[in-house]
C-alpha positions, 0 to 999 in steps of 0.5 A: 878124104879118100880120093878113090871115092871121087875118081869116077866123077873126075874121069866123067868130068874130063870125058864130057869136055873131051867129047865136046871138042870140035874139029876146029877147036884142035889148033886153039891155044890152052892155058898150058904154054906151047900146047894146043887143044890137040896136043893136050888131048894127046897128052891126057890120053897118053897119061890116062893110060900110063896111070891106069896101068900104074894102078892095075899092075903096079909095074907098067909094061914097056909095051903099054898101049898108052905109051904109043899114044905119046908118039902118035897123033891120037886126034888123027884117028877116028873115034878118038873121043870115045877111045879116050872115054873108054881108057879114062873109065878103065883108069877110074875103075882101077883107081877106085879099087882100094888095093890101087892105093897101097904100097908103091908103083911106077910110071916107067915099068922100071925104077923110080917107084913112088907111093901109090897115093901120090900117083893117084893124086896125079891121076886126079890132077890130070883129069881136073886140071887138064880138063879145065884147061881144055874146057876154057880153051874150047868154051866149055865148063868143067863140071866140078862139085864141091867134093871134087873141088875140095879133093883137088885142092887138098891134093894140089896143096900137098904137092904144089911146091914139089911140082913147081920145082920139077916144072910140072906146075908153073909159078903160083897165081895169087888167088884170094883166100876167099875164092872157091877151092877149085879156083885156089887149086888152079892158082896153086897149079900155076893157072889163072882162074880167069883165063880166057882164050884170045882168038 
């Protein structure tokens, strides 16, 4: 499966959830330990920018606007949901280009080059895994069709062990083999598909 064919839909799914976040949701906890909804929105905005540049120019400049998003409180700025929507759409457009998936790219603008397809998979995970985190934390539903779910599962299954070693994913949550692919992807990524917010 070519991930570039599903990037726009993955972005749109995450954007829909972000647009549905209300001001009184921002302090709620999420399935990501120690991250509130507001902190997770800032994280997603930051990495959406960084990863978009990784596709577009292959060597992100040090003054990439997305970098400063990690240092500032995005949700304190007016129009933050639409700002995220615009950045997410630009990143999806960049990763829908076949050229983005060729060769290597970097997340730092310096060393540490990684295969571009590996980085593209990170983009997909940011939108769908964190999109789900935000959705369940705020009482929403992340719209994921069968093709998106299959693409995510295939990518997460290929990187889960490494991601756990680097503490990007938490310990695997056991999910029945008969469960839908999206639930199995969540389990591999250290998430409980039945997670619910406790107020």
